[in-house]
DSSP file (Angstrom, degrees, kcal/mol; ACC not computed):
  #  RESIDUE AA STRUCTURE BP1 BP2  ACC     N-H-->O    O-->H-N    N-H-->O    O-->H-N    TCO  KAPPA ALPHA  PHI   PSI    X-CA   Y-CA   Z-CA
    1    1 A X     >        0   0    0      0, 0.0     4,-1.8     0, 0.0     5,-0.2   0.000 360.0 360.0 360.0 -46.8    0.0    0.0    0.1
    2    2 A X  H  >  +     0   0    0      1,-0.2     4,-2.2     2,-0.2     5,-0.2   0.893 360.0  56.1 -61.4 -37.3    2.8    2.5    0.8
    3    3 A X  H  > S+     0   0    0      1,-0.2     4,-2.2     2,-0.2    -1,-0.2   0.939 105.3  52.8 -63.6 -44.4    4.5    1.7   -2.4
    4    4 A X  H  > S+     0   0    0      1,-0.2     4,-2.4     2,-0.2     5,-0.2   0.887 110.0  48.3 -55.2 -43.1    1.3    2.6   -4.3
    5    5 A X  H  X S+     0   0    0     -4,-1.8     4,-1.8     1,-0.2    -1,-0.2   0.868 110.4  50.6 -65.9 -32.7    1.1    6.0   -2.6
    6    6 A X  H  X S+     0   0    0     -4,-2.2     4,-2.0     2,-0.2    -2,-0.2   0.880 111.0  48.1 -70.2 -38.7    4.6    6.7   -3.3
    7    7 A X  H  X S+     0   0    0     -4,-2.2     4,-2.2     2,-0.2    -2,-0.2   0.840 111.4  50.4 -65.0 -40.5    4.2    5.9   -7.0
    8    8 A X  H  X S+     0   0    0     -4,-2.4     4,-2.7    -5,-0.2    -2,-0.2   0.876 109.7  50.9 -72.1 -34.9    1.0    8.0   -7.3
    9    9 A X  H  X S+     0   0    0     -4,-1.8     4,-2.3    -5,-0.2    -2,-0.2   0.941 110.9  48.7 -68.1 -41.3    2.8   11.0   -5.6
   10   10 A X  H  X S+     0   0    0     -4,-2.0     4,-2.4     2,-0.2    -2,-0.2   0.903 111.8  48.7 -59.7 -43.1    5.7   10.6   -8.1
   11   11 A X  H  X S+     0   0    0     -4,-2.2     4,-2.7     2,-0.2    -2,-0.2   0.941 110.3  51.9 -55.7 -49.3    3.3   10.5  -11.0
   12   12 A X  H  X S+     0   0    0     -4,-2.7     4,-2.1     1,-0.2    -2,-0.2   0.943 111.5  47.7 -56.9 -53.9    1.4   13.6   -9.7
   13   13 A X  H  X S+     0   0    0     -4,-2.3     4,-1.2     1,-0.2    -1,-0.2   0.898 111.3  49.2 -55.1 -47.1    4.8   15.5   -9.5
   14   14 A X  H  < S+     0   0    0     -4,-2.4     3,-0.5     1,-0.2    -1,-0.2   0.908 111.4  48.6 -64.2 -40.1    5.9   14.6  -12.9
   15   15 A X  H >< S+     0   0    0     -4,-2.7     3,-0.5     1,-0.2    -1,-0.2   0.850 115.8  44.0 -64.1 -33.8    2.6   15.6  -14.4
   16   16 A X  H 3< S+     0   0    0     -4,-2.1    -1,-0.2     1,-0.2    -2,-0.2   0.606 120.4  41.2 -79.1 -17.3    2.7   19.0  -12.5
   17   17 A X  T 3< S+     0   0    0     -4,-1.2    -1,-0.2    -3,-0.5    26,-0.2  -0.049  79.5 105.4-127.6  27.8    6.4   19.7  -13.2
   18   18 A X    <   +     0   0    0     -3,-0.5     2,-0.3    24,-0.1    -1,-0.1   0.717  67.6  72.9 -88.0 -15.3    6.8   18.6  -16.9
   19   19 A X  S    S-     0   0    0     -3,-0.2    22,-0.8    -4,-0.1     2,-0.2  -0.647  84.2-111.6-103.1 153.3    6.9   22.1  -18.4
   20   20 A X  E     -A   40   0A   0     -2,-0.3    20,-0.2    20,-0.2     3,-0.1  -0.548  23.1-152.3 -68.2 137.6    9.7   24.8  -18.5
   21   21 A X  E     +     0   0A   0     18,-2.2     2,-0.3     1,-0.3    19,-0.2   0.848  69.4   0.9 -85.2 -32.5    8.5   27.8  -16.4
   22   22 A X  E     -A   39   0A   0     17,-1.7    17,-2.0     2,-0.0     2,-0.4  -0.987  42.4-170.4-157.9 139.7   10.5   30.5  -18.2
   23   23 A X  E     -A   38   0A   0     -2,-0.3    71,-2.9    15,-0.2     2,-0.3  -0.937  32.4-176.1-123.4 109.4   12.9   31.0  -21.0
   24   24 A X  E     -AB  37  93A   0     13,-3.0    13,-1.6    -2,-0.4     2,-0.4  -0.730  14.7-161.2-110.7 154.3   14.1   34.5  -20.7
   25   25 A X  E     -AB  36  92A   0     67,-2.8    67,-2.2    -2,-0.3     2,-0.4  -0.966   7.8-169.2-127.5 148.6   16.4   36.8  -22.8
   26   26 A X  E     +A   35   0A   0      9,-2.4     9,-2.6    -2,-0.4     2,-0.5  -0.914  17.1 177.7-132.5 107.2   18.3   40.0  -22.0
   27   27 A X  E     +A   34   0A   0     -2,-0.4     2,-0.4     7,-0.2     7,-0.2  -0.957  11.2 165.4-123.6 116.0   19.8   41.7  -25.1
   28   28 A X  E >>> -A   33   0A   0      5,-2.2     5,-1.9    -2,-0.5     3,-1.6  -0.760  10.7-176.9-123.5  87.2   21.7   45.0  -25.1
   29   29 A X  G >45S+     0   0    0     -2,-0.4     3,-0.9     1,-0.3    -1,-0.1   0.817  83.7  62.1 -51.0 -34.0   23.6   45.7  -28.3
   30   30 A X  G 345S+     0   0    0      1,-0.3    -1,-0.3     2,-0.1    -2,-0.0   0.843 115.6  33.6 -67.1 -28.0   25.1   48.9  -26.8
   31   31 A X  G <45S-     0   0    0     -3,-1.6    -1,-0.3     2,-0.1    -2,-0.2   0.369 114.2-115.9-102.4   7.1   26.9   46.8  -24.0
   32   32 A X  T <<5 +     0   0    0     -3,-0.9     2,-0.5    -4,-0.8    -3,-0.2   0.889  65.2 154.0  58.0  41.2   27.4   43.7  -26.4
   33   33 A X  E   < +A   28   0A   0     -5,-1.9    -5,-2.2     2,-0.0     2,-0.3  -0.898  19.5 156.1-104.3 125.7   25.1   41.7  -24.1
   34   34 A X  E     +A   27   0A   0     -2,-0.5    24,-2.6    -7,-0.2     2,-0.3  -0.763  21.7 159.4-146.1 100.3   23.0   38.8  -25.3
   35   35 A X  E     -AC  26  57A   0     -9,-2.6    -9,-2.4    22,-0.3     2,-0.3  -0.836  23.1-158.3-121.9 155.7   22.1   36.5  -22.4
   36   36 A X  E     -AC  25  56A   0     20,-3.1    20,-1.6    -2,-0.3     2,-0.3  -0.880   3.3-170.1-123.4 162.4   19.6   33.8  -21.7
   37   37 A X  E     -AC  24  55A   0    -13,-1.6   -13,-3.0    -2,-0.3     2,-0.4  -0.915   6.8-170.6-148.4 125.8   18.2   32.3  -18.4
   38   38 A X  E     -AC  23  54A   0     16,-3.3    16,-2.8    -2,-0.3     2,-0.4  -0.972   3.3-163.9-123.9 132.6   15.9   29.2  -18.4
   39   39 A X  E     +AC  22  53A   0    -17,-2.0   -18,-2.2    -2,-0.4   -17,-1.7  -0.988  13.2 173.9-122.7 120.8   14.1   28.0  -15.3
   40   40 A X  E     -AC  20  52A   0     12,-2.6    12,-2.9    -2,-0.4     2,-0.5  -0.909  21.0-151.9-124.0 149.5   12.6   24.5  -15.1
   41   41 A X  E     + C   0  51A   0    -22,-0.8     2,-0.3    -2,-0.3    10,-0.2  -0.990  27.4 166.6-119.8 125.0   11.0   22.5  -12.3
   42   42 A X  E     - C   0  50A   0      8,-2.6     8,-3.6    -2,-0.5     2,-0.2  -0.978  35.6-112.1-144.5 152.9   11.3   18.7  -12.6
   43   43 A X  E     - C   0  49A   0     -2,-0.3     6,-0.2     6,-0.2     2,-0.2  -0.536  30.9-141.9 -79.5 142.4   10.8   15.6  -10.4
   44   44 A X    >   -     0   0    0      4,-2.3     3,-1.0    -2,-0.2   -30,-0.1  -0.459  26.5-103.9 -93.5 175.7   13.8   13.7   -9.4
   45   45 A X  T 3  S+     0   0    0      1,-0.3    -1,-0.1    -2,-0.2   -35,-0.0   0.692 117.0  58.4 -68.5 -24.5   14.1    9.8   -9.3
   46   46 A X  T 3  S-     0   0    0    -36,-0.0    -1,-0.3     2,-0.0     3,-0.1   0.133 121.9 -97.9 -99.0  18.3   13.8    9.8   -5.5
   47   47 A X  S <  S+     0   0    0     -3,-1.0    -2,-0.1     1,-0.3     2,-0.1   0.446  88.1 115.7  83.0   1.9   10.4   11.6   -5.2
   48   48 A X        -     0   0    0     23,-0.0    -4,-2.3    24,-0.0     2,-0.4  -0.312  61.7-124.0 -92.7-176.4   11.9   15.1   -4.6
   49   49 A X  E     -CD  43  69A   0     20,-2.3    20,-4.6    -6,-0.2     2,-0.4  -0.984  21.3-153.7-131.7 139.9   11.5   18.1   -6.9
   50   50 A X  E     -CD  42  68A   0     -8,-3.6    -8,-2.6    -2,-0.4     2,-0.7  -0.933  12.5-144.3-119.8 140.1   14.3   20.1   -8.4
   51   51 A X  E     -CD  41  67A   0     16,-3.2    16,-2.3    -2,-0.4     2,-0.6  -0.855  21.2-163.2 -91.1 118.2   14.6   23.7   -9.6
   52   52 A X  E     -CD  40  66A   0    -12,-2.9   -12,-2.6    -2,-0.7     2,-0.5  -0.892   6.9-174.9-106.2 124.2   16.9   23.7  -12.7
   53   53 A X  E     -CD  39  65A   0     12,-3.0    12,-2.5    -2,-0.6     2,-0.4  -0.965   0.5-175.3-123.6 121.9   18.3   27.1  -13.6
   54   54 A X  E     +CD  38  64A   0    -16,-2.8   -16,-3.3    -2,-0.5     2,-0.3  -0.932  13.0 165.2-114.2 135.9   20.5   27.3  -16.9
   55   55 A X  E     +CD  37  63A   0      8,-2.0     8,-2.8    -2,-0.4     2,-0.3  -0.970  12.5 100.3-145.1 153.9   22.2   30.7  -17.9
   56   56 A X  E     -C   36   0A   0    -20,-1.6   -20,-3.1    -2,-0.3     2,-0.2  -0.933  67.6 -33.8 157.9-169.2   24.8   32.0  -20.1
   57   57 A X  E >   -C   35   0A   0     -2,-0.3     3,-2.1   -22,-0.2   -22,-0.3  -0.491  69.7 -96.8 -74.6 144.1   25.3   33.9  -23.4
   58   58 A X  T 3  S+     0   0    0    -24,-2.6    -1,-0.1     1,-0.3     3,-0.1  -0.424 113.1  31.7 -61.5 131.0   23.0   33.2  -26.3
   59   59 A X  T 3  S+     0   0    0      1,-0.5    -1,-0.3    -2,-0.1     2,-0.2   0.201 104.1  92.5 102.4 -11.5   24.4   30.6  -28.6
   60   60 A X  S <  S-     0   0    0     -3,-2.1    -1,-0.5     1,-0.1     3,-0.1  -0.616  82.6-119.7-104.6 167.1   26.3   28.7  -25.8
   61   61 A X        -     0   0    0     -2,-0.2    -6,-0.1     1,-0.1    -1,-0.1   0.768  53.1-165.5 -76.5 -26.1   25.2   25.7  -23.6
   62   62 A X        -     0   0    0     -8,-0.1     2,-0.3    -5,-0.1    -6,-0.2  -0.200  24.7 -62.0  73.7-169.1   25.7   28.0  -20.5
   63   63 A X  E     -D   55   0A   0     -8,-2.8    -8,-2.0    -3,-0.1     2,-0.4  -0.848  43.0-144.2-119.1 153.1   25.9   26.8  -17.0
   64   64 A X  E     -D   54   0A   0     -2,-0.3     2,-0.4   -10,-0.2   -10,-0.2  -0.948   9.8-171.6-128.3 141.7   23.4   24.9  -14.8
   65   65 A X  E     -D   53   0A   0    -12,-2.5   -12,-3.0    -2,-0.4     2,-0.5  -0.942   9.1-160.6-125.3 146.1   22.5   25.0  -11.2
   66   66 A X  E     -D   52   0A   0     -2,-0.4     2,-0.5   -14,-0.2   -14,-0.2  -0.985   5.4-172.9-132.0 126.1   20.1   22.5   -9.5
   67   67 A X  E     -D   51   0A   0    -16,-2.3   -16,-3.2    -2,-0.5     2,-0.5  -0.981  15.6-146.3-121.1 123.2   18.4   23.0   -6.3
   68   68 A X  E     -D   50   0A   0     -2,-0.5     2,-0.3   -18,-0.2   -18,-0.3  -0.749  15.7-169.5 -95.9 131.3   16.5   20.2   -4.8
   69   69 A X  E     -D   49   0A   0    -20,-4.6   -20,-2.3    -2,-0.5     6,-0.0  -0.784  26.9-132.0-119.2 157.8   13.3   20.9   -2.8
   70   70 A X  S    S+     0   0    0     -2,-0.3     2,-0.3   -22,-0.2    -1,-0.1   0.735  89.4  30.6 -86.4 -18.6   11.2   18.6   -0.6
   71   71 A X  S  > S-     0   0    0    -22,-0.1     4,-1.6     1,-0.1   -22,-0.1  -0.903  73.8-124.0-134.1 165.8    7.9   19.6   -2.1
   72   72 A X  H  > S+     0   0    0     -2,-0.3     4,-2.6     2,-0.2     5,-0.1   0.886 113.7  55.6 -70.1 -36.5    6.5   20.9   -5.5
   73   73 A X  H  > S+     0   0    0      1,-0.2     4,-2.4     2,-0.2     5,-0.2   0.930 107.7  46.7 -64.1 -47.0    5.2   24.0   -3.7
   74   74 A X  H  > S+     0   0    0      2,-0.2     4,-2.2     1,-0.2    -1,-0.2   0.863 112.8  51.0 -66.8 -33.2    8.6   24.9   -2.2
   75   75 A X  H  X S+     0   0    0     -4,-1.6     4,-2.8     2,-0.2     5,-0.2   0.914 110.6  49.3 -62.5 -44.7   10.2   24.4   -5.7
   76   76 A X  H  X S+     0   0    0     -4,-2.6     4,-2.8     2,-0.2     5,-0.3   0.925 109.8  50.1 -61.2 -43.4    7.6   26.6   -7.3
   77   77 A X  H  X S+     0   0    0     -4,-2.4     4,-2.3     1,-0.2     5,-0.2   0.967 112.5  47.5 -60.6 -54.8    8.2   29.3   -4.7
   78   78 A X  H  X S+     0   0    0     -4,-2.2     4,-1.7     1,-0.2    -1,-0.2   0.887 115.2  46.6 -50.8 -46.1   12.0   29.1   -5.3
   79   79 A X  H  X S+     0   0    0     -4,-2.8     4,-2.7     1,-0.2    -1,-0.2   0.893 112.3  48.4 -68.8 -45.6   11.4   29.2   -9.2
   80   80 A X  H  X S+     0   0    0     -4,-2.8     4,-2.2    -5,-0.2    -1,-0.2   0.835 108.9  55.5 -71.1 -28.7    9.0   32.1   -9.1
   81   81 A X  H  X S+     0   0    0     -4,-2.3     4,-2.3    -5,-0.3    -2,-0.2   0.907 110.5  44.5 -62.4 -44.4   11.4   34.0   -6.8
   82   82 A X  H  X S+     0   0    0     -4,-1.7     4,-2.6    -5,-0.2     5,-0.2   0.907 110.6  55.3 -74.7 -33.3   14.1   33.7   -9.3
   83   83 A X  H  X S+     0   0    0     -4,-2.7     4,-2.0     2,-0.2    -2,-0.2   0.924 109.0  45.5 -54.8 -46.8   11.8   34.6  -12.0
   84   84 A X  H  X S+     0   0    0     -4,-2.2     4,-2.2     1,-0.2     5,-0.2   0.938 111.3  55.6 -65.2 -45.2   10.8   37.9  -10.4
   85   85 A X  H  X S+     0   0    0     -4,-2.3     4,-1.3     1,-0.2    -2,-0.2   0.928 109.7  43.9 -54.3 -48.7   14.4   38.6   -9.7
   86   86 A X  H  <>S+     0   0    0     -4,-2.6     5,-2.2     1,-0.2    -1,-0.2   0.806 109.1  56.1 -63.5 -32.0   15.5   38.3  -13.3
   87   87 A X  H ><5S+     0   0    0     -4,-2.0     3,-1.4    -5,-0.2    -1,-0.2   0.866 105.9  53.7 -69.1 -33.1   12.5   40.3  -14.6
   88   88 A X  H 3<5S+     0   0    0     -4,-2.2    -1,-0.2     1,-0.3    -2,-0.2   0.871 104.4  54.7 -63.5 -32.6   13.6   43.2  -12.3
   89   89 A X  T 3<5S-     0   0    0     -4,-1.3    -1,-0.3    -5,-0.2    -2,-0.2   0.366 131.0 -92.0 -91.5  14.2   17.0   43.0  -13.8
   90   90 A X  T < 5S+     0   0    0     -3,-1.4     2,-0.3     1,-0.3   -63,-0.2   0.608  75.4 143.5  98.7  13.2   15.6   43.4  -17.4
   91   91 A X      < -     0   0    0     -5,-2.2    -1,-0.3   -65,-0.1     2,-0.3  -0.647  26.9-169.9 -75.4 142.9   15.1   39.9  -18.6
   92   92 A X  E     -B   25   0A   0    -67,-2.2   -67,-2.8    -2,-0.3     5,-0.1  -0.940  36.7 -84.8-131.6 153.8   12.0   39.2  -20.8
   93   93 A X  E >>  -B   24   0A   0     -2,-0.3     3,-2.1   -69,-0.2     4,-0.5  -0.297  47.8-116.8 -59.9 145.3   10.3   36.1  -22.1
   94   94 A X  G >4 S+     0   0    0    -71,-2.9     3,-0.9     1,-0.3    -1,-0.1   0.801 111.3  58.7 -65.2 -26.0   12.2   35.2  -25.2
   95   95 A X  G 34 S+     0   0    0    -72,-0.2    -1,-0.3     1,-0.2    -2,-0.1   0.714 102.1  55.5 -65.1 -20.8    9.2   35.6  -27.5
   96   96 A X  G <4 S+     0   0    0     -3,-2.1     2,-0.3     2,-0.1    -1,-0.2   0.447  81.1 108.0 -97.9  -3.1    8.7   39.2  -26.4
   97   97 A X    <<  -     0   0    0     -3,-0.9     2,-0.3    -4,-0.5     3,-0.0  -0.577  62.9-140.4 -77.8 135.9   12.3   40.4  -27.4
   98   98 A X        -     0   0    0     -2,-0.3    -2,-0.1     1,-0.1     5,-0.1  -0.709  27.9-102.8 -89.8 148.2   12.5   42.6  -30.5
   99   99 A X    >>  -     0   0    0     -2,-0.3     4,-1.6     1,-0.1     3,-0.8  -0.358  37.2-110.4 -65.0 153.9   15.4   42.0  -32.8
  100  100 A X  H 3> S+     0   0    0      1,-0.2     4,-0.6     2,-0.2    -1,-0.1   0.853 116.8  55.3 -63.1 -30.7   18.1   44.8  -32.3
  101  101 A X  H 34 S+     0   0    0      1,-0.2     3,-0.3     2,-0.1    -1,-0.2   0.833 112.5  42.6 -68.9 -25.4   17.4   46.4  -35.7
  102  102 A X  H <4 S+     0   0    0     -3,-0.8    -1,-0.2     1,-0.2    -2,-0.2   0.725 100.3  70.0 -87.5 -25.4   13.7   46.8  -34.8
  103  103 A X  H  <        0   0    0     -4,-1.6    -1,-0.2     1,-0.3    -2,-0.1   0.684 360.0 360.0 -70.8 -18.8   14.1   48.0  -31.3
  104  104 A X     <        0   0    0     -4,-0.6    -1,-0.3    -3,-0.3    -2,-0.1   0.451 360.0 360.0 -84.9 360.0   15.6   51.4  -32.4
């Protein structure tokens, strides 16, 4: 019975955390800056939930940081905190960025 509850919890976590939360860009041609920041929430094999943060220059693989959380709610709080922080620093969703030649 305990095993069934654990497998149901893992399936629920995987369903809720299957999508990327955000893919952000910050482009400033004046400062020769073209950066990305990607935030994902994913279930681990051990029933925990991880917040995956990947960042770097556009066109590179970038660097990745993994923060493991005990619950989905805790992971979502950590991810949304990072998202708000990046938006305050000028990052925008990738689809909303204008090409540099159109931004002027």
